[in-house]
mmCIF file as Biopython writes it, N, C-alpha, C and O atoms, coordinates in Angstrom:
data_model
#
loop_
_atom_site.group_PDB
_atom_site.id
_atom_site.type_symbol
_atom_site.label_atom_id
_atom_site.label_alt_id
_atom_site.label_comp_id
_atom_site.label_asym_id
_atom_site.label_entity_id
_atom_site.label_seq_id
_atom_site.pdbx_PDB_ins_code
_atom_site.Cartn_x
_atom_site.Cartn_y
_atom_site.Cartn_z
_atom_site.occupancy
_atom_site.B_iso_or_equiv
_atom_site.auth_seq_id
_atom_site.auth_asym_id
_atom_site.pdbx_PDB_model_num
ATOM 1   N N  . UNK A ? 1  ? -0.300  6.252   20.291  1.0 0.0 1  A 1 
ATOM 2   C CA . UNK A ? 1  ? -1.173  7.439   20.497  1.0 0.0 1  A 1 
ATOM 3   C C  . UNK A ? 1  ? -2.733  6.891   20.514  1.0 0.0 1  A 1 
ATOM 4   O O  . UNK A ? 1  ? -3.176  6.229   19.576  1.0 0.0 1  A 1 
ATOM 5   N N  . UNK A ? 2  ? -3.372  7.169   21.459  1.0 0.0 2  A 1 
ATOM 6   C CA . UNK A ? 2  ? -4.768  6.689   21.621  1.0 0.0 2  A 1 
ATOM 7   C C  . UNK A ? 2  ? -5.504  7.834   20.797  1.0 0.0 2  A 1 
ATOM 8   O O  . UNK A ? 2  ? -5.214  9.027   20.886  1.0 0.0 2  A 1 
ATOM 9   N N  . UNK A ? 3  ? -6.361  7.376   20.094  1.0 0.0 3  A 1 
ATOM 10  C CA . UNK A ? 3  ? -7.411  8.412   19.235  1.0 0.0 3  A 1 
ATOM 11  C C  . UNK A ? 3  ? -8.867  7.697   19.181  1.0 0.0 3  A 1 
ATOM 12  O O  . UNK A ? 3  ? -9.087  6.502   18.982  1.0 0.0 3  A 1 
ATOM 13  N N  . UNK A ? 4  ? -9.782  8.712   19.403  1.0 0.0 4  A 1 
ATOM 14  C CA . UNK A ? 4  ? -11.261 8.159   19.529  1.0 0.0 4  A 1 
ATOM 15  C C  . UNK A ? 4  ? -11.779 8.580   17.926  1.0 0.0 4  A 1 
ATOM 16  O O  . UNK A ? 4  ? -11.789 9.743   17.524  1.0 0.0 4  A 1 
ATOM 17  N N  . UNK A ? 5  ? -12.127 7.605   17.251  1.0 0.0 5  A 1 
ATOM 18  C CA . UNK A ? 5  ? -12.701 7.798   15.850  1.0 0.0 5  A 1 
ATOM 19  C C  . UNK A ? 5  ? -14.135 7.030   15.829  1.0 0.0 5  A 1 
ATOM 20  O O  . UNK A ? 5  ? -14.434 5.951   16.341  1.0 0.0 5  A 1 
ATOM 21  N N  . UNK A ? 6  ? -14.880 7.888   15.112  1.0 0.0 6  A 1 
ATOM 22  C CA . UNK A ? 6  ? -16.524 7.433   14.771  1.0 0.0 6  A 1 
ATOM 23  C C  . UNK A ? 6  ? -16.318 6.891   13.639  1.0 0.0 6  A 1 
ATOM 24  O O  . UNK A ? 6  ? -16.199 7.536   12.598  1.0 0.0 6  A 1 
ATOM 25  N N  . UNK A ? 7  ? -16.257 5.669   13.723  1.0 0.0 7  A 1 
ATOM 26  C CA . UNK A ? 7  ? -16.157 4.515   12.423  1.0 0.0 7  A 1 
ATOM 27  C C  . UNK A ? 7  ? -17.337 3.902   12.300  1.0 0.0 7  A 1 
ATOM 28  O O  . UNK A ? 7  ? -17.958 3.457   13.265  1.0 0.0 7  A 1 
ATOM 29  N N  . UNK A ? 8  ? -17.814 3.822   10.836  1.0 0.0 8  A 1 
ATOM 30  C CA . UNK A ? 8  ? -19.208 3.249   10.585  1.0 0.0 8  A 1 
ATOM 31  C C  . UNK A ? 8  ? -19.247 1.709   11.208  1.0 0.0 8  A 1 
ATOM 32  O O  . UNK A ? 8  ? -18.460 0.839   10.836  1.0 0.0 8  A 1 
ATOM 33  N N  . UNK A ? 9  ? -20.173 1.518   12.109  1.0 0.0 9  A 1 
ATOM 34  C CA . UNK A ? 9  ? -20.175 -0.228  12.488  1.0 0.0 9  A 1 
ATOM 35  C C  . UNK A ? 9  ? -20.326 -1.081  11.832  1.0 0.0 9  A 1 
ATOM 36  O O  . UNK A ? 9  ? -19.907 -2.219  12.040  1.0 0.0 9  A 1 
ATOM 37  N N  . UNK A ? 10 ? -21.117 -0.612  10.664  1.0 0.0 10 A 1 
ATOM 38  C CA . UNK A ? 10 ? -21.499 -1.699  9.636   1.0 0.0 10 A 1 
ATOM 39  C C  . UNK A ? 10 ? -20.254 -1.766  8.554   1.0 0.0 10 A 1 
ATOM 40  O O  . UNK A ? 10 ? -20.131 -2.845  7.973   1.0 0.0 10 A 1 
ATOM 41  N N  . UNK A ? 11 ? -19.509 -0.930  8.294   1.0 0.0 11 A 1 
ATOM 42  C CA . UNK A ? 11 ? -18.300 -0.901  7.688   1.0 0.0 11 A 1 
ATOM 43  C C  . UNK A ? 11 ? -16.950 -1.781  8.436   1.0 0.0 11 A 1 
ATOM 44  O O  . UNK A ? 11 ? -16.194 -2.628  7.961   1.0 0.0 11 A 1 
ATOM 45  N N  . UNK A ? 12 ? -17.016 -1.290  9.526   1.0 0.0 12 A 1 
ATOM 46  C CA . UNK A ? 12 ? -15.967 -2.173  10.402  1.0 0.0 12 A 1 
ATOM 47  C C  . UNK A ? 12 ? -16.238 -3.724  10.694  1.0 0.0 12 A 1 
ATOM 48  O O  . UNK A ? 12 ? -15.380 -4.607  10.714  1.0 0.0 12 A 1 
ATOM 49  N N  . UNK A ? 13 ? -17.790 -3.889  10.944  1.0 0.0 13 A 1 
ATOM 50  C CA . UNK A ? 13 ? -17.977 -5.440  10.983  1.0 0.0 13 A 1 
ATOM 51  C C  . UNK A ? 13 ? -17.892 -6.088  9.780   1.0 0.0 13 A 1 
ATOM 52  O O  . UNK A ? 13 ? -17.792 -7.305  9.938   1.0 0.0 13 A 1 
ATOM 53  N N  . UNK A ? 14 ? -17.895 -5.672  8.440   1.0 0.0 14 A 1 
ATOM 54  C CA . UNK A ? 14 ? -17.600 -6.209  7.408   1.0 0.0 14 A 1 
ATOM 55  C C  . UNK A ? 14 ? -16.415 -6.352  7.010   1.0 0.0 14 A 1 
ATOM 56  O O  . UNK A ? 14 ? -16.156 -7.290  6.255   1.0 0.0 14 A 1 
ATOM 57  N N  . UNK A ? 15 ? -15.506 -5.537  7.387   1.0 0.0 15 A 1 
ATOM 58  C CA . UNK A ? 15 ? -14.105 -5.390  7.431   1.0 0.0 15 A 1 
ATOM 59  C C  . UNK A ? 15 ? -13.407 -6.731  8.213   1.0 0.0 15 A 1 
ATOM 60  O O  . UNK A ? 15 ? -12.616 -7.553  7.752   1.0 0.0 15 A 1 
ATOM 61  N N  . UNK A ? 16 ? -14.047 -6.631  9.675   1.0 0.0 16 A 1 
ATOM 62  C CA . UNK A ? 16 ? -13.676 -7.751  10.278  1.0 0.0 16 A 1 
ATOM 63  C C  . UNK A ? 16 ? -13.956 -9.009  9.753   1.0 0.0 16 A 1 
ATOM 64  O O  . UNK A ? 16 ? -13.136 -9.926  9.791   1.0 0.0 16 A 1 
ATOM 65  N N  . UNK A ? 17 ? -15.029 -9.104  9.281   1.0 0.0 17 A 1 
ATOM 66  C CA . UNK A ? 17 ? -15.473 -10.259 8.519   1.0 0.0 17 A 1 
ATOM 67  C C  . UNK A ? 17 ? -14.078 -11.035 7.164   1.0 0.0 17 A 1 
ATOM 68  O O  . UNK A ? 17 ? -13.433 -12.079 7.067   1.0 0.0 17 A 1 
ATOM 69  N N  . UNK A ? 18 ? -14.205 -9.954  6.504   1.0 0.0 18 A 1 
ATOM 70  C CA . UNK A ? 18 ? -13.494 -10.340 5.242   1.0 0.0 18 A 1 
ATOM 71  C C  . UNK A ? 18 ? -12.094 -10.215 5.572   1.0 0.0 18 A 1 
ATOM 72  O O  . UNK A ? 18 ? -11.307 -10.895 4.913   1.0 0.0 18 A 1 
ATOM 73  N N  . UNK A ? 19 ? -11.723 -9.587  6.328   1.0 0.0 19 A 1 
ATOM 74  C CA . UNK A ? 19 ? -10.049 -9.455  6.751   1.0 0.0 19 A 1 
ATOM 75  C C  . UNK A ? 19 ? -9.675  -10.643 7.623   1.0 0.0 19 A 1 
ATOM 76  O O  . UNK A ? 19 ? -8.493  -10.968 7.743   1.0 0.0 19 A 1 
ATOM 77  N N  . UNK A ? 20 ? -10.731 -11.349 8.281   1.0 0.0 20 A 1 
ATOM 78  C CA . UNK A ? 20 ? -10.434 -12.455 9.256   1.0 0.0 20 A 1 
ATOM 79  C C  . UNK A ? 20 ? -9.759  -12.195 10.543  1.0 0.0 20 A 1 
ATOM 80  O O  . UNK A ? 20 ? -9.405  -13.096 11.303  1.0 0.0 20 A 1 
ATOM 81  N N  . UNK A ? 21 ? -9.588  -10.892 10.771  1.0 0.0 21 A 1 
ATOM 82  C CA . UNK A ? 21 ? -9.288  -10.533 12.185  1.0 0.0 21 A 1 
ATOM 83  C C  . UNK A ? 21 ? -9.807  -10.696 13.439  1.0 0.0 21 A 1 
ATOM 84  O O  . UNK A ? 21 ? -11.024 -10.873 13.511  1.0 0.0 21 A 1 
ATOM 85  N N  . UNK A ? 22 ? -9.102  -10.675 14.533  1.0 0.0 22 A 1 
ATOM 86  C CA . UNK A ? 22 ? -9.984  -10.903 15.707  1.0 0.0 22 A 1 
ATOM 87  C C  . UNK A ? 22 ? -10.287 -9.735  16.491  1.0 0.0 22 A 1 
ATOM 88  O O  . UNK A ? 22 ? -11.162 -9.784  17.355  1.0 0.0 22 A 1 
ATOM 89  N N  . UNK A ? 23 ? -9.433  -8.377  16.185  1.0 0.0 23 A 1 
ATOM 90  C CA . UNK A ? 23 ? -9.713  -7.417  17.026  1.0 0.0 23 A 1 
ATOM 91  C C  . UNK A ? 23 ? -10.035 -6.062  15.751  1.0 0.0 23 A 1 
ATOM 92  O O  . UNK A ? 23 ? -9.648  -6.112  14.584  1.0 0.0 23 A 1 
ATOM 93  N N  . UNK A ? 24 ? -10.639 -5.201  16.230  1.0 0.0 24 A 1 
ATOM 94  C CA . UNK A ? 24 ? -10.875 -3.996  15.671  1.0 0.0 24 A 1 
ATOM 95  C C  . UNK A ? 24 ? -9.523  -3.499  15.109  1.0 0.0 24 A 1 
ATOM 96  O O  . UNK A ? 24 ? -9.228  -3.267  13.936  1.0 0.0 24 A 1 
ATOM 97  N N  . UNK A ? 25 ? -8.875  -3.408  16.076  1.0 0.0 25 A 1 
ATOM 98  C CA . UNK A ? 25 ? -7.419  -2.486  16.031  1.0 0.0 25 A 1 
ATOM 99  C C  . UNK A ? 25 ? -6.667  -3.410  14.929  1.0 0.0 25 A 1 
ATOM 100 O O  . UNK A ? 25 ? -6.089  -2.804  14.026  1.0 0.0 25 A 1 
ATOM 101 N N  . UNK A ? 26 ? -6.628  -4.766  14.928  1.0 0.0 26 A 1 
ATOM 102 C CA . UNK A ? 26 ? -6.011  -5.346  13.906  1.0 0.0 26 A 1 
ATOM 103 C C  . UNK A ? 26 ? -6.406  -4.696  12.361  1.0 0.0 26 A 1 
ATOM 104 O O  . UNK A ? 26 ? -5.566  -4.235  11.589  1.0 0.0 26 A 1 
ATOM 105 N N  . UNK A ? 27 ? -7.924  -4.772  12.087  1.0 0.0 27 A 1 
ATOM 106 C CA . UNK A ? 27 ? -8.471  -4.581  11.308  1.0 0.0 27 A 1 
ATOM 107 C C  . UNK A ? 27 ? -8.305  -3.241  10.876  1.0 0.0 27 A 1 
ATOM 108 O O  . UNK A ? 27 ? -8.149  -3.035  9.672   1.0 0.0 27 A 1 
ATOM 109 N N  . UNK A ? 28 ? -8.317  -2.303  11.680  1.0 0.0 28 A 1 
ATOM 110 C CA . UNK A ? 28 ? -8.256  -0.687  11.086  1.0 0.0 28 A 1 
ATOM 111 C C  . UNK A ? 28 ? -6.745  -0.688  10.748  1.0 0.0 28 A 1 
ATOM 112 O O  . UNK A ? 28 ? -6.544  -0.345  9.583   1.0 0.0 28 A 1 
ATOM 113 N N  . UNK A ? 29 ? -5.662  -0.972  11.434  1.0 0.0 29 A 1 
ATOM 114 C CA . UNK A ? 29 ? -4.532  -1.174  11.237  1.0 0.0 29 A 1 
ATOM 115 C C  . UNK A ? 29 ? -4.192  -1.641  9.863   1.0 0.0 29 A 1 
ATOM 116 O O  . UNK A ? 29 ? -3.536  -0.879  9.152   1.0 0.0 29 A 1 
ATOM 117 N N  . UNK A ? 30 ? -4.560  -2.802  9.407   1.0 0.0 30 A 1 
ATOM 118 C CA . UNK A ? 30 ? -4.272  -3.078  8.203   1.0 0.0 30 A 1 
ATOM 119 C C  . UNK A ? 30 ? -5.124  -2.633  6.968   1.0 0.0 30 A 1 
ATOM 120 O O  . UNK A ? 30 ? -4.979  -2.912  5.778   1.0 0.0 30 A 1 
ATOM 121 N N  . UNK A ? 31 ? -6.082  -1.834  7.621   1.0 0.0 31 A 1 
ATOM 122 C CA . UNK A ? 31 ? -6.734  -1.034  6.344   1.0 0.0 31 A 1 
ATOM 123 C C  . UNK A ? 31 ? -5.929  0.216   6.092   1.0 0.0 31 A 1 
ATOM 124 O O  . UNK A ? 31 ? -5.706  0.653   4.963   1.0 0.0 31 A 1 
ATOM 125 N N  . UNK A ? 32 ? -5.531  0.730   7.149   1.0 0.0 32 A 1 
ATOM 126 C CA . UNK A ? 32 ? -4.640  2.022   6.803   1.0 0.0 32 A 1 
ATOM 127 C C  . UNK A ? 32 ? -3.463  1.493   5.898   1.0 0.0 32 A 1 
ATOM 128 O O  . UNK A ? 32 ? -3.224  2.071   4.838   1.0 0.0 32 A 1 
ATOM 129 N N  . UNK A ? 33 ? -2.593  0.204   6.376   1.0 0.0 33 A 1 
ATOM 130 C CA . UNK A ? 33 ? -1.452  -0.015  5.490   1.0 0.0 33 A 1 
ATOM 131 C C  . UNK A ? 33 ? -1.876  -0.248  4.103   1.0 0.0 33 A 1 
ATOM 132 O O  . UNK A ? 33 ? -1.251  0.142   3.117   1.0 0.0 33 A 1 
ATOM 133 N N  . UNK A ? 34 ? -3.000  -0.921  4.087   1.0 0.0 34 A 1 
ATOM 134 C CA . UNK A ? 34 ? -3.484  -1.019  2.676   1.0 0.0 34 A 1 
ATOM 135 C C  . UNK A ? 34 ? -3.757  0.148   1.962   1.0 0.0 34 A 1 
ATOM 136 O O  . UNK A ? 34 ? -3.284  0.256   0.831   1.0 0.0 34 A 1 
ATOM 137 N N  . UNK A ? 35 ? -4.527  1.151   2.494   1.0 0.0 35 A 1 
ATOM 138 C CA . UNK A ? 35 ? -4.772  2.627   2.052   1.0 0.0 35 A 1 
ATOM 139 C C  . UNK A ? 35 ? -3.551  3.040   1.550   1.0 0.0 35 A 1 
ATOM 140 O O  . UNK A ? 35 ? -3.541  3.567   0.437   1.0 0.0 35 A 1 
ATOM 141 N N  . UNK A ? 36 ? -2.144  2.846   2.389   1.0 0.0 36 A 1 
ATOM 142 C CA . UNK A ? 36 ? -1.064  3.752   2.170   1.0 0.0 36 A 1 
ATOM 143 C C  . UNK A ? 36 ? -0.403  3.155   0.943   1.0 0.0 36 A 1 
ATOM 144 O O  . UNK A ? 36 ? 0.235   3.872   0.172   1.0 0.0 36 A 1 
ATOM 145 N N  . UNK A ? 37 ? -0.547  1.844   0.748   1.0 0.0 37 A 1 
ATOM 146 C CA . UNK A ? 37 ? 0.060   1.066   -0.363  1.0 0.0 37 A 1 
ATOM 147 C C  . UNK A ? 37 ? -0.530  1.419   -1.390  1.0 0.0 37 A 1 
ATOM 148 O O  . UNK A ? 37 ? 0.141   1.758   -2.364  1.0 0.0 37 A 1 
ATOM 149 N N  . UNK A ? 38 ? -2.026  1.432   -1.441  1.0 0.0 38 A 1 
ATOM 150 C CA . UNK A ? 38 ? -2.494  1.573   -2.633  1.0 0.0 38 A 1 
ATOM 151 C C  . UNK A ? 38 ? -2.191  3.051   -3.232  1.0 0.0 38 A 1 
ATOM 152 O O  . UNK A ? 38 ? -1.875  3.088   -4.421  1.0 0.0 38 A 1 
ATOM 153 N N  . UNK A ? 39 ? -2.256  4.219   -2.544  1.0 0.0 39 A 1 
ATOM 154 C CA . UNK A ? 39 ? -1.983  5.507   -2.582  1.0 0.0 39 A 1 
ATOM 155 C C  . UNK A ? 39 ? -0.413  5.764   -3.236  1.0 0.0 39 A 1 
ATOM 156 O O  . UNK A ? 39 ? -0.209  6.676   -4.038  1.0 0.0 39 A 1 
ATOM 157 N N  . UNK A ? 40 ? 0.504   4.963   -2.841  1.0 0.0 40 A 1 
ATOM 158 C CA . UNK A ? 40 ? 1.704   5.051   -3.268  1.0 0.0 40 A 1 
ATOM 159 C C  . UNK A ? 40 ? 1.809   4.549   -4.454  1.0 0.0 40 A 1 
ATOM 160 O O  . UNK A ? 40 ? 2.435   5.253   -5.246  1.0 0.0 40 A 1 
ATOM 161 N N  . UNK A ? 41 ? 1.236   3.151   -5.007  1.0 0.0 41 A 1 
ATOM 162 C CA . UNK A ? 41 ? 1.108   2.509   -6.138  1.0 0.0 41 A 1 
ATOM 163 C C  . UNK A ? 41 ? 0.428   3.823   -7.387  1.0 0.0 41 A 1 
ATOM 164 O O  . UNK A ? 41 ? 0.943   4.244   -8.422  1.0 0.0 41 A 1 
ATOM 165 N N  . UNK A ? 42 ? -0.609  4.096   -6.869  1.0 0.0 42 A 1 
ATOM 166 C CA . UNK A ? 42 ? -1.157  5.319   -7.825  1.0 0.0 42 A 1 
ATOM 167 C C  . UNK A ? 42 ? -0.166  6.580   -8.120  1.0 0.0 42 A 1 
ATOM 168 O O  . UNK A ? 42 ? -0.172  7.362   -9.071  1.0 0.0 42 A 1 
ATOM 169 N N  . UNK A ? 43 ? 0.621   6.517   -7.067  1.0 0.0 43 A 1 
ATOM 170 C CA . UNK A ? 43 ? 1.407   8.041   -7.342  1.0 0.0 43 A 1 
ATOM 171 C C  . UNK A ? 43 ? 2.443   7.173   -8.257  1.0 0.0 43 A 1 
ATOM 172 O O  . UNK A ? 43 ? 2.742   7.802   -9.272  1.0 0.0 43 A 1 
ATOM 173 N N  . UNK A ? 44 ? 2.909   6.223   -8.190  1.0 0.0 44 A 1 
ATOM 174 C CA . UNK A ? 44 ? 3.945   5.570   -9.291  1.0 0.0 44 A 1 
ATOM 175 C C  . UNK A ? 44 ? 3.208   5.476   -10.646 1.0 0.0 44 A 1 
ATOM 176 O O  . UNK A ? 44 ? 3.965   5.372   -11.611 1.0 0.0 44 A 1 
ATOM 177 N N  . UNK A ? 45 ? 2.059   5.490   -10.879 1.0 0.0 45 A 1 
ATOM 178 C CA . UNK A ? 45 ? 1.426   5.208   -12.032 1.0 0.0 45 A 1 
ATOM 179 C C  . UNK A ? 45 ? 1.583   6.401   -12.945 1.0 0.0 45 A 1 
ATOM 180 O O  . UNK A ? 45 ? 1.567   6.229   -14.163 1.0 0.0 45 A 1 
ATOM 181 N N  . UNK A ? 46 ? 1.711   7.419   -12.498 1.0 0.0 46 A 1 
ATOM 182 C CA . UNK A ? 46 ? 2.112   8.732   -13.251 1.0 0.0 46 A 1 
ATOM 183 C C  . UNK A ? 46 ? 3.566   8.719   -14.377 1.0 0.0 46 A 1 
ATOM 184 O O  . UNK A ? 46 ? 3.792   9.344   -15.413 1.0 0.0 46 A 1 
ATOM 185 N N  . UNK A ? 47 ? 4.315   7.763   -13.650 1.0 0.0 47 A 1 
ATOM 186 C CA . UNK A ? 47 ? 5.443   7.617   -14.242 1.0 0.0 47 A 1 
ATOM 187 C C  . UNK A ? 47 ? 5.529   6.440   -15.393 1.0 0.0 47 A 1 
ATOM 188 O O  . UNK A ? 47 ? 6.606   6.219   -15.947 1.0 0.0 47 A 1 
ATOM 189 N N  . UNK A ? 48 ? 4.508   5.800   -15.680 1.0 0.0 48 A 1 
ATOM 190 C CA . UNK A ? 48 ? 4.226   4.648   -16.839 1.0 0.0 48 A 1 
ATOM 191 C C  . UNK A ? 48 ? 4.218   5.656   -18.122 1.0 0.0 48 A 1 
ATOM 192 O O  . UNK A ? 48 ? 3.674   6.752   -18.262 1.0 0.0 48 A 1 
ATOM 193 N N  . UNK A ? 49 ? 4.947   4.950   -18.921 1.0 0.0 49 A 1 
ATOM 194 C CA . UNK A ? 49 ? 5.316   5.710   -20.225 1.0 0.0 49 A 1 
ATOM 195 C C  . UNK A ? 49 ? 6.296   7.004   -20.553 1.0 0.0 49 A 1 
ATOM 196 O O  . UNK A ? 49 ? 6.602   7.458   -21.655 1.0 0.0 49 A 1 
ATOM 197 N N  . UNK A ? 50 ? 6.674   7.435   -19.276 1.0 0.0 50 A 1 
ATOM 198 C CA . UNK A ? 50 ? 7.823   8.654   -19.226 1.0 0.0 50 A 1 
ATOM 199 C C  . UNK A ? 50 ? 9.026   7.943   -18.877 1.0 0.0 50 A 1 
ATOM 200 O O  . UNK A ? 50 ? 9.946   8.749   -18.736 1.0 0.0 50 A 1 
ATOM 201 N N  . UNK A ? 51 ? 9.378   6.768   -18.685 1.0 0.0 51 A 1 
ATOM 202 C CA . UNK A ? 51 ? 10.433  6.128   -18.412 1.0 0.0 51 A 1 
ATOM 203 C C  . UNK A ? 51 ? 10.912  5.468   -19.667 1.0 0.0 51 A 1 
ATOM 204 O O  . UNK A ? 51 ? 10.102  4.702   -20.190 1.0 0.0 51 A 1 
ATOM 205 N N  . UNK A ? 52 ? 11.945  5.601   -20.187 1.0 0.0 52 A 1 
ATOM 206 C CA . UNK A ? 52 ? 12.426  4.594   -21.533 1.0 0.0 52 A 1 
ATOM 207 C C  . UNK A ? 52 ? 12.916  3.202   -20.849 1.0 0.0 52 A 1 
ATOM 208 O O  . UNK A ? 52 ? 13.402  3.064   -19.726 1.0 0.0 52 A 1 
ATOM 209 N N  . UNK A ? 53 ? 12.724  2.463   -21.580 1.0 0.0 53 A 1 
ATOM 210 C CA . UNK A ? 53 ? 12.935  0.873   -21.207 1.0 0.0 53 A 1 
ATOM 211 C C  . UNK A ? 53 ? 13.928  0.514   -22.092 1.0 0.0 53 A 1 
ATOM 212 O O  . UNK A ? 53 ? 13.641  0.633   -23.284 1.0 0.0 53 A 1 
ATOM 213 N N  . UNK A ? 54 ? 15.318  -0.004  -21.732 1.0 0.0 54 A 1 
ATOM 214 C CA . UNK A ? 54 ? 16.190  -0.376  -22.485 1.0 0.0 54 A 1 
ATOM 215 C C  . UNK A ? 54 ? 16.555  -1.880  -22.246 1.0 0.0 54 A 1 
ATOM 216 O O  . UNK A ? 54 ? 17.381  -2.058  -21.350 1.0 0.0 54 A 1 
ATOM 217 N N  . UNK A ? 55 ? 16.098  -2.963  -22.872 1.0 0.0 55 A 1 
ATOM 218 C CA . UNK A ? 55 ? 16.239  -4.514  -22.551 1.0 0.0 55 A 1 
ATOM 219 C C  . UNK A ? 55 ? 17.667  -4.723  -22.313 1.0 0.0 55 A 1 
ATOM 220 O O  . UNK A ? 55 ? 18.006  -5.657  -21.587 1.0 0.0 55 A 1 
ATOM 221 N N  . UNK A ? 56 ? 18.621  -3.886  -22.895 1.0 0.0 56 A 1 
ATOM 222 C CA . UNK A ? 56 ? 19.979  -4.424  -23.212 1.0 0.0 56 A 1 
ATOM 223 C C  . UNK A ? 56 ? 21.058  -3.776  -22.134 1.0 0.0 56 A 1 
ATOM 224 O O  . UNK A ? 56 ? 22.285  -3.849  -22.189 1.0 0.0 56 A 1 
ATOM 225 N N  . UNK A ? 57 ? 20.283  -3.157  -21.192 1.0 0.0 57 A 1 
ATOM 226 C CA . UNK A ? 57 ? 20.739  -2.226  -20.032 1.0 0.0 57 A 1 
ATOM 227 C C  . UNK A ? 57 ? 21.298  -3.161  -19.269 1.0 0.0 57 A 1 
ATOM 228 O O  . UNK A ? 57 ? 20.643  -4.202  -19.223 1.0 0.0 57 A 1 
ATOM 229 N N  . UNK A ? 58 ? 22.341  -3.145  -18.617 1.0 0.0 58 A 1 
ATOM 230 C CA . UNK A ? 58 ? 22.978  -4.049  -17.491 1.0 0.0 58 A 1 
ATOM 231 C C  . UNK A ? 58 ? 23.248  -3.296  -16.155 1.0 0.0 58 A 1 
ATOM 232 O O  . UNK A ? 58 ? 24.141  -2.479  -15.934 1.0 0.0 58 A 1 
ATOM 233 N N  . UNK A ? 59 ? 22.281  -3.750  -15.315 1.0 0.0 59 A 1 
ATOM 234 C CA . UNK A ? 59 ? 22.244  -2.979  -13.896 1.0 0.0 59 A 1 
ATOM 235 C C  . UNK A ? 59 ? 23.423  -3.404  -13.150 1.0 0.0 59 A 1 
ATOM 236 O O  . UNK A ? 59 ? 24.089  -2.638  -12.454 1.0 0.0 59 A 1 
ATOM 237 N N  . UNK A ? 60 ? 23.698  -4.812  -13.333 1.0 0.0 60 A 1 
ATOM 238 C CA . UNK A ? 60 ? 24.939  -4.993  -12.669 1.0 0.0 60 A 1 
ATOM 239 C C  . UNK A ? 60 ? 26.453  -4.550  -12.958 1.0 0.0 60 A 1 
ATOM 240 O O  . UNK A ? 60 ? 27.374  -4.582  -12.142 1.0 0.0 60 A 1 
ATOM 241 N N  . UNK A ? 61 ? 26.511  -4.139  -14.266 1.0 0.0 61 A 1 
ATOM 242 C CA . UNK A ? 61 ? 27.563  -3.297  -14.537 1.0 0.0 61 A 1 
ATOM 243 C C  . UNK A ? 61 ? 27.693  -1.893  -14.110 1.0 0.0 61 A 1 
ATOM 244 O O  . UNK A ? 61 ? 28.764  -1.363  -13.817 1.0 0.0 61 A 1 
ATOM 245 N N  . UNK A ? 62 ? 26.346  -1.227  -14.090 1.0 0.0 62 A 1 
ATOM 246 C CA . UNK A ? 62 ? 26.068  -0.085  -13.655 1.0 0.0 62 A 1 
ATOM 247 C C  . UNK A ? 62 ? 26.664  0.303   -12.280 1.0 0.0 62 A 1 
ATOM 248 O O  . UNK A ? 62 ? 27.356  1.218   -11.834 1.0 0.0 62 A 1 
ATOM 249 N N  . UNK A ? 63 ? 25.984  -0.985  -11.750 1.0 0.0 63 A 1 
ATOM 250 C CA . UNK A ? 63 ? 26.545  -0.814  -10.287 1.0 0.0 63 A 1 
ATOM 251 C C  . UNK A ? 63 ? 27.941  -0.919  -9.794  1.0 0.0 63 A 1 
ATOM 252 O O  . UNK A ? 63 ? 28.423  -0.438  -8.768  1.0 0.0 63 A 1 
ATOM 253 N N  . UNK A ? 64 ? 28.660  -1.846  -10.982 1.0 0.0 64 A 1 
ATOM 254 C CA . UNK A ? 64 ? 30.161  -1.653  -10.470 1.0 0.0 64 A 1 
ATOM 255 C C  . UNK A ? 64 ? 30.811  -0.495  -10.861 1.0 0.0 64 A 1 
ATOM 256 O O  . UNK A ? 64 ? 31.983  -0.345  -10.518 1.0 0.0 64 A 1 
ATOM 257 N N  . UNK A ? 65 ? 30.139  0.516   -11.651 1.0 0.0 65 A 1 
ATOM 258 C CA . UNK A ? 65 ? 30.800  1.568   -12.017 1.0 0.0 65 A 1 
ATOM 259 C C  . UNK A ? 65 ? 30.789  2.704   -10.969 1.0 0.0 65 A 1 
ATOM 260 O O  . UNK A ? 65 ? 31.553  3.661   -11.087 1.0 0.0 65 A 1 
ATOM 261 N N  . UNK A ? 66 ? 30.018  2.604   -10.060 1.0 0.0 66 A 1 
ATOM 262 C CA . UNK A ? 66 ? 29.743  3.517   -8.781  1.0 0.0 66 A 1 
ATOM 263 C C  . UNK A ? 66 ? 31.036  3.580   -8.278  1.0 0.0 66 A 1 
ATOM 264 O O  . UNK A ? 66 ? 31.269  4.217   -7.251  1.0 0.0 66 A 1 
#
């Protein structure tokens, strides 16, 4: 889907250098992927300390019970 964006040239140039990509398209696509991954990780952080950890729990046995 073609999209026209007004992206800061300074930021895009810097991202091209840092990312080592040959095209603006590759740079923007990777930046979007990293953005999504970061946001998903931040969403998971909400659960830290709210889920009990049992070191004796056997996940393989739990799978067999299904």
